[in-house]
N, C-alpha and C positions, 0 to 999 in steps of 0.2 A: 654557781650553785645550781644543781640540776633539780628541775621541778619533777615531782612524782608523776610518772606516766599513768594515764587513765586507761586501763585495759578494757577492751570492748567485751561486753558481756552479752551473750545471746539472750539471756533472760531480760536484760535491761531494755531490749528492743520491744518487748511485749508488756513489761510491767514498769510503770502503770500503763494500761492500755487506753491511751488517749484517742480522741477523735482523729487527730492528724495521723497518728500511727496506724489506725485502722484503714484510713484512706490510702496511705502508703502501701499497706499490705495488699489491699484490693488491687492497686495498680501493678504491684510486683507479680501477684498470682495471675492476674489477667494476662500480662505479657508472657508469662511462662506457659500458660495453657493455650494461648492463641497465636504464639509467635510464628508458627508454620503457616498460618493463614495469611500472613503479611506477604508471602511470596507466591500466592496463587495468581493465575492468569485470568483473562477475560473468558467467560464461558456463557453459553446459552443466550439469555436476554441481554447480557452485557454488550454483546455485539450490536444489538439494535439500539439499546439505550445510550451507548457511549461511542463505540468505534464507528458505527455507520449512521450516527445521528447528527445531522448538520446543525440542529438547534443548539447543541451544547458546545460547538466548536468555536464560538465567538461570544465574548462577554456582551457584545451589543445585542445579542438575541435573548437576554434574560427577560426583557419586557415581553417578548413574543411568547414565551412559555406560560406567561400569566394570562394571556388573552386568547390562546388557542389550545386545542386538545392535541395529544399525541396519539398516534395509531400504532398498535402493536403488530407484530408479524402475522397474527391471526385475525387482523382487521377489527380488533377490539379497541375502542377509543376510551381513553381515560385522561383525567385532569389532575396532575400532581406537579404543580409548578415549583414547589419548594425543593423537592429532591433534584429536579432538573437544573435548578439554579445552582445547587451545590455541585452537581456534576460539572456545570459550566465553569465555576470558579476553580475547581481542581484541575480541569482540563486546560484552562488558560495558564495555570502555573506549572503544571507537570506533564501536560500532554497525555499520552497513553501509558504512562508508567503506572502499572497496577499497584505497586507498593503503596503509593500515597492514598489511593482510594481505600485500600484495606486499612491503612493506618488511621485514616479519618473514622472509619467504621469502628475500629477497636477503641479509639479515644472516646468516641461517643458512647460506646457500651460501658466503658469504665466510668464515665461521667454519670450515666444512668444508674449504675450500681451504687456509686457514692451518694447520689440523691436518694435512692431507696433506703440506704443506711440512715441518712440524716432524717428522713421522714419516719422510718420505723423507730428511731431513737426517741421520738416524741411519745410513742405509745408503749414501747417495750423497754426492758433492761438493755443496756448498751451491748452486752455480750450476746443476747438473743438477737438483737438487731443486726449485729455483725455476722452471726451465723446464718441468718436468713438471707442477708445480702450476698454472702459467699455462695449459697445455694443458687441464687439467681445468676451469679457471675459465671459459674462453671456448668450450669445445667445444660445437658445436650440439646434441649429444645431451642436454645439460643445460638447454637453453632452456625446454622444457616444464615441468620441475620448478621453474624459477625464475619463469616467467610465468603458469602455470596454478595458481590457488589450490587447487584440489582435489588437486593433486599435492604439497601441502605434506608429506604423509606420507612421500614419498620422501626429501626433504631431511632431515626430522626423524629418520627411521629411520637414515639414514646418519650423521647427527650423533652420535646416541647410540652407534652402533657404532664409528665411527672414534675418538671420544673415549675409549671403553673400551679400544680397541686401543692408542691412544697412551699411556694411563695404564699399561697392562700392560707395554708396552715400556720404560717408565721405572722399572718396579718392580725395584729392585736387591736387595731382600731381602723375606722374608715379612712382610707388613704387613696385619693383619686388617682395619683400617679401609679401606685402599685396595682390598682384595679385595672387601669388602662394597659399596663405591662402584662398582667395576667391574661387579659382579653386578647392581646396581640399574640401571645404564646399559644393560646387555644386556637386562634384563627389560623396560625401557621401550621398547627398540628392537623386541623381540618383539611388544609390544603394538601395533606399527605395521605390521610386515610379517614374515611367516614366514621370509623370506630372511635374517633376522638370524642364523640358525643358521650361516651362512657364517663369521661373525666368531669363532665358537667353534673353528673349524678352525685358527685362528692361535694 
């Protein structure tokens, strides 16, 4: 006896528009918009930060980036250990294959957009939250942070900050473990950019 086949309906993919479906759409649209960026090469500061940076060429140096500053090609010293730790982990696994650096950037961007949607959903209608998150996903202002490897710090800083804000908004009662986690996320974000202080205002 043949069971009736269920035909795929394009409409059924969107109706009802559940949270899981929205996140799937965000991922699909994100890969469609940014897939060419996955094949970009090292340029400009990438050569200093990754290719010619001995600090990130060994996992054993991760502690070193937390206790010492890095010096840029124009002799500007800065302290961003979290992003250099990420570079070190990627380099130890994939070497100088730029595809995986870009893939990590894109996955972080898609995660950020998903967190924005989940956060906005607490204050707006689901459809409005979805629309606003799509604008953030494809807005040209974010192209450099997704396509330029040396701007990974911007995506990573925003990830830790928005994740901490999302967890704080979900905090229904005093929970020391969650507060410690939120504090650690904010600290990691500060290790990337000083603008993280903005998240404390919320």
